C-alpha positions in Angstrom: 213.9 39.4 60.4 213.4 42.4 62.0 215.0 44.7 59.3 213.1 41.9 57.0 210.3 43.9 58.1 211.6 47.3 58.3 210.2 48.9 54.6 207.2 47.9 55.6 206.9 49.4 58.9 208.8 52.4 57.2 206.1 53.1 54.4 203.1 53.2 56.7 204.9 55.0 59.7 205.1 57.5 56.5 201.1 57.6 56.5 200.1 58.1 59.7 202.2 60.4 60.7 205.3 59.1 61.7 203.3 56.5 64.3 204.8 53.3 65.1 204.5 50.7 63.5 205.3 46.8 63.8 204.5 44.2 61.2 202.0 41.9 61.5 201.1 39.1 59.5 196.9 39.9 59.4 195.2 42.0 61.3 193.1 39.6 62.7 196.6 39.2 64.7 197.2 41.9 65.8 194.3 42.6 67.0 194.4 39.8 69.2 198.1 41.1 70.1 196.3 44.6 71.4 193.5 43.0 73.7 195.5 40.8 75.4 198.0 43.7 75.7 195.6 46.2 76.9 192.8 44.4 78.5 193.3 42.3 81.5 191.0 38.7 80.7 187.6 38.8 81.8 187.0 42.2 81.2 184.4 44.0 78.8 184.8 45.3 75.2 182.3 47.9 73.3 182.3 47.1 69.7 179.9 47.4 66.8 177.5 44.5 66.0 177.6 45.0 62.3 181.4 43.3 61.9 183.0 40.1 60.3 182.2 37.2 63.5 186.0 36.6 62.9 187.2 40.3 65.0 184.2 38.3 67.5 185.8 35.4 68.2 189.4 37.4 68.5 187.9 38.9 71.0 186.5 36.2 72.8 190.0 34.4 72.2 191.3 37.1 74.4 188.7 36.6 77.6 187.3 39.0 76.9 183.1 39.6 76.8 181.8 41.6 73.9 179.1 44.6 73.8 177.9 45.9 71.3 177.1 48.7 70.8 174.3 51.0 69.0 175.0 52.3 64.8 174.4 55.3 63.6 172.1 53.8 60.3 173.9 56.0 58.0 176.9 54.2 57.9 177.6 51.8 60.5 179.4 53.9 62.9 179.1 53.6 66.2 176.6 55.9 68.0 178.6 56.8 70.8 175.3 59.1 72.7 173.2 56.2 72.5 175.6 54.2 74.7 174.2 54.5 77.7 176.1 55.1 81.1 175.1 51.9 82.8 177.0 50.3 79.4 180.1 52.8 79.9 180.5 51.4 83.5 183.1 48.9 83.9 184.5 48.4 80.4 187.4 47.9 79.9 188.5 49.4 76.3 186.1 50.3 72.9 186.8 48.7 70.0 186.4 50.6 66.7 185.3 49.4 63.0 185.6 52.0 60.8 183.1 50.2 58.5 183.7 49.7 54.7 186.0 52.6 55.6 182.9 54.6 56.9 185.2 56.5 60.4 184.0 54.8 63.5 183.6 59.1 65.8 187.5 58.3 67.1 186.9 61.6 68.6 184.3 61.9 70.9 185.7 58.4 71.5 188.8 59.3 72.9 187.8 62.0 74.5 184.7 59.2 76.6 187.8 56.8 76.7 190.0 59.6 78.5 187.5 60.0 81.1 186.6 56.4 81.7 190.4 55.8 82.0 190.4 53.0 79.3 191.7 52.1 76.1 190.5 53.0 72.6 191.6 50.4 70.0 191.0 51.5 66.3 190.2 48.6 63.6 191.4 50.0 60.2 191.5 47.1 57.8 189.4 48.6 55.9 190.0 52.7 56.1 194.1 52.9 55.0 193.5 55.7 53.9 189.9 57.2 55.7 190.6 60.2 57.5 188.6 61.9 60.2 189.1 64.7 62.4 191.8 66.1 60.0 193.9 62.8 61.3 193.8 59.5 59.2 191.5 56.6 61.3 194.2 55.0 63.4 196.5 57.4 64.9 193.4 57.9 68.0 194.0 54.8 69.9 195.8 53.1 72.2 197.0 50.8 69.0 194.8 50.2 65.7 195.5 47.6 63.6 195.4 47.9 59.9 195.0 45.3 57.1 196.8 45.0 54.0 194.5 42.1 52.3 192.1 45.1 51.8 193.0 48.3 49.4 196.6 46.6 48.5 195.0 43.8 47.9 198.3 41.8 48.9 195.9 38.8 50.8 198.5 38.5 54.4 200.2 41.2 55.8 199.2 44.2 57.9 200.2 46.3 60.7 199.7 46.4 64.5 200.8 51.0 65.5 201.0 52.0 68.9 201.1 55.7 70.0 203.7 54.5 73.0 206.9 53.9 70.9 208.0 52.3 73.8 206.3 49.4 74.2 207.2 48.2 70.6 210.0 46.1 71.7 207.6 44.5 74.3 204.9 43.7 71.5 207.1 42.7 68.6 208.7 40.2 71.2 204.5 39.0 71.7 204.3 39.0 68.2 207.9 36.4 67.3 206.5 33.7 70.4 203.0 33.5 68.6 204.2 33.0 65.2 204.6 29.7 63.7 207.3 29.1 61.2 207.3 30.0 58.1 206.1 26.9 55.6 207.4 26.8 51.9 204.3 25.1 50.6 202.0 28.0 51.8 204.3 29.7 50.7 204.4 28.9 46.8 200.4 28.6 47.1 200.4 32.4 47.9 203.1 33.2 45.0 201.3 31.1 42.7 197.9 31.5 43.6 197.1 35.4 42.0 198.3 33.7 38.3 195.5 31.0 39.2 193.1 33.0 39.9 193.8 35.7 36.8 193.9 32.5 34.7 190.2 31.0 35.0 189.2 34.3 35.1 190.2 34.6 31.7 189.2 31.6 30.7 185.2 32.7 32.2 186.0 30.1 34.5 185.0 32.2 37.5 183.4 29.2 39.5 186.2 27.0 38.8 187.5 29.7 40.6 185.9 29.9 43.6 185.8 25.9 43.9 189.3 26.0 43.4 189.8 28.7 46.7 187.4 26.6 48.1 190.1 23.9 47.5 192.7 25.8 49.1 190.4 26.5 51.9 190.2 29.8 51.4 186.5 30.3 51.5 184.4 28.5 54.0 181.9 31.0 54.7 178.7 28.9 53.2 176.8 31.3 54.3 177.0 35.2 55.4 177.6 34.3 59.2 180.1 31.0 59.6 178.4 28.0 62.1 178.5 29.8 65.2 179.2 25.8 67.0 177.6 27.5 70.5 178.3 23.7 72.1 182.0 24.2 71.4 182.4 27.2 71.9 181.5 26.6 75.1 184.1 24.4 75.8 186.4 26.6 74.6 185.8 29.7 77.0 187.7 28.6 79.3 190.4 27.4 77.8 190.5 31.6 77.2 193.2 34.1 77.2 195.0 32.0 73.6 194.7 31.3 70.9 194.5 27.5 69.6 191.8 26.5 70.8 190.1 29.7 69.0 191.5 29.0 66.0 188.8 27.2 64.2 187.1 30.4 63.6 189.8 33.3 64.0 191.7 31.3 60.9 188.3 31.7 58.5 189.6 32.5 55.3 193.0 32.8 55.8 194.2 30.2 57.3 197.8 31.8 57.6 196.9 34.3 59.8 199.3 34.1 61.8 202.0 32.8 59.6 205.5 33.9 59.4 205.9 35.4 56.4 208.9 34.4 53.6 210.8 36.7 52.1 208.7 36.5 48.4 205.6 37.4 49.8 207.0 40.0 52.2 209.0 41.7 48.4 205.2 41.4 47.1 203.3 43.0 49.8 205.9 45.7 50.2 205.4 46.1 46.6 201.4 46.2 47.3 201.1 49.2 49.2 204.2 50.9 46.9 201.3 51.8 44.6 198.8 51.9 47.2 198.0 56.0 46.4 196.7 55.2 43.1 194.3 52.5 44.1 193.4 54.7 47.1 192.6 57.7 44.5 190.4 55.6 42.0 188.6 53.7 44.9 187.6 57.8 46.2 186.4 58.5 43.5 184.3 55.9 42.7 182.8 55.9 46.1 182.2 59.7 45.0 180.0 58.5 42.6 178.2 55.8 44.5 177.5 57.9 47.7 176.4 60.9 44.8 173.0 57.4 43.6 169.8 57.6 44.6 171.6 54.3 46.5 174.1 56.8 48.3 173.2 57.5 52.3 173.2 61.7 52.1 173.0 63.5 55.5 175.8 60.8 57.0 178.6 63.0 58.4 181.7 62.3 56.3 184.6 65.8 56.3 185.7 64.5 53.6 185.2 62.3 50.2 187.2 59.0 51.7 188.3 56.1 49.8 186.2 53.5 51.3 187.0 50.2 50.3 183.3 49.1 50.0 180.2 51.8 49.8 177.2 50.8 51.4 174.8 51.4 49.5 170.8 51.3 51.3 168.6 49.4 48.9 165.5 47.3 49.8 166.4 44.5 47.9 169.6 44.3 50.0 169.5 39.8 48.7 168.0 40.4 45.3 170.4 43.1 44.4 173.6 40.6 45.3 172.1 38.1 42.9 171.3 41.1 40.2 175.1 41.5 40.4 176.4 38.4 39.4 174.7 37.5 36.9 177.5 40.6 35.7 179.9 39.3 37.4 180.4 41.6 40.3 180.7 39.9 43.2 179.1 40.9 46.5 181.1 40.4 49.8 181.5 41.5 53.2 178.1 41.8 54.1 177.9 41.6 58.1 174.1 40.0 58.9 172.6 39.6 61.2 174.1 41.4 63.7 176.3 39.7 66.0 174.1 40.3 68.7 171.9 38.3 67.6 174.2 35.7 65.4 175.8 35.1 69.6 173.3 35.2 71.9 173.6 37.1 75.1 175.4 33.4 75.9 178.8 34.8 74.0 177.6 38.8 73.9 175.8 41.2 75.8 173.3 42.5 73.5 172.7 46.1 72.0 170.7 48.8 74.6 169.3 50.0 71.4 169.7 47.2 68.4 167.3 49.0 65.9 169.6 50.9 63.9 171.8 48.2 63.5 169.7 45.7 62.5 167.9 47.9 60.0 171.3 48.8 58.7 172.5 45.2 58.0 169.7 44.1 56.3 169.3 47.0 53.7 174.2 47.6 53.0 174.3 46.5 49.8 178.4 46.9 50.1 180.0 47.8 46.5 183.1 48.0 44.8 184.2 51.6 44.4 185.8 50.7 41.0 183.0 49.0 39.5 180.4 52.3 40.4 179.1 52.8 37.2 178.3 48.8 36.2 176.9 48.0 39.5 174.9 51.2 39.5 173.5 50.7 36.1 173.1 46.5 37.1 170.8 47.9 39.5 169.0 50.3 37.6 168.4 47.8 34.9 166.8 45.5 37.9 164.1 47.4 39.3 166.4 47.9 43.0 164.5 50.5 44.6 166.9 52.9 47.9 165.6 52.0 51.2 163.3 54.0 53.1 164.5 55.7 56.2 164.7 53.6 58.9 161.9 55.7 60.7 160.5 55.3 58.0 160.1 51.3 58.5 157.5 49.5 61.0 157.8 49.7 64.3 158.4 46.4 64.4 160.6 46.1 61.4 163.1 47.7 62.5 
């Protein structure tokens, strides 16, 4: 089966200056492999509190304790300087998020990890086309993970990339040992789903389309965050590191996350990846227009215009804005509120030393698909949505 992945891996190597790439069925699965390889169970991992809760549960499944990092309120990136020395002591690794494609400060984090003697692991699920320090996101860490469910809309697949190509064989064996066998029914559902969704959209049956997705078990969140189920989670923790006890959390919205792909799935994914440059150009153009608007984030650290997966516009009435966009059939997803330390509590994570900026960003960030930049801006302006006041202008209790 290794040869079946070869074309995908070669295409990705070309994007990452020859860095070794290992195909995985999902970004979350690749991240679990990386954490298991580089971190001993019981270790502490610095991560962003404004992140998908699935990633939080992957860290727990790897037998590790998440440590929430302070964030830059302009774009949700890790604020390296705000992490206290006491937090750095005893860390097993740093996990970046590159939220919506906005790069975390990888050069500075790389330097700090080197001084601390710990690995840097980059989650580049949103950042397949982003750069930082003149290099692609995902080329600074010992390992990085990419998703093909985001920019390419393949709805499956990803990569675990490695700084040391000598590790490929070991990690490929670990991947293969954890994969579930290909299932014909799952492959058929994957291959037919785009046509069913397109037909429902064409008939303007958006509600029916959403119901169908839920029926297939592919959309399980009734709220922004999935239910924590603290008692069940506490019972699962002693079994870590292991995926099976945490499967009900890790599989949310993607039940095929550890399924060995069939030939049809790989062909579709390869075709999607081949067209990525055109997609990135569209995202980059829309990102520039959104960030230039009154809802953009002037002063945020950006070296070049990034092809963001979603652009986090900062607005005062975020929930009202979501409703206004939905009325015009513009769906808003990838909202990560509340931050993970508020969501999970001290029983399951070490809270941020400076939680205010993350809480402010999570409350005001409105992730907009840059492919719909002009339509989204028109809706927001018509609805009278106001740009968010800067964090420093908020009352102390509201930060």
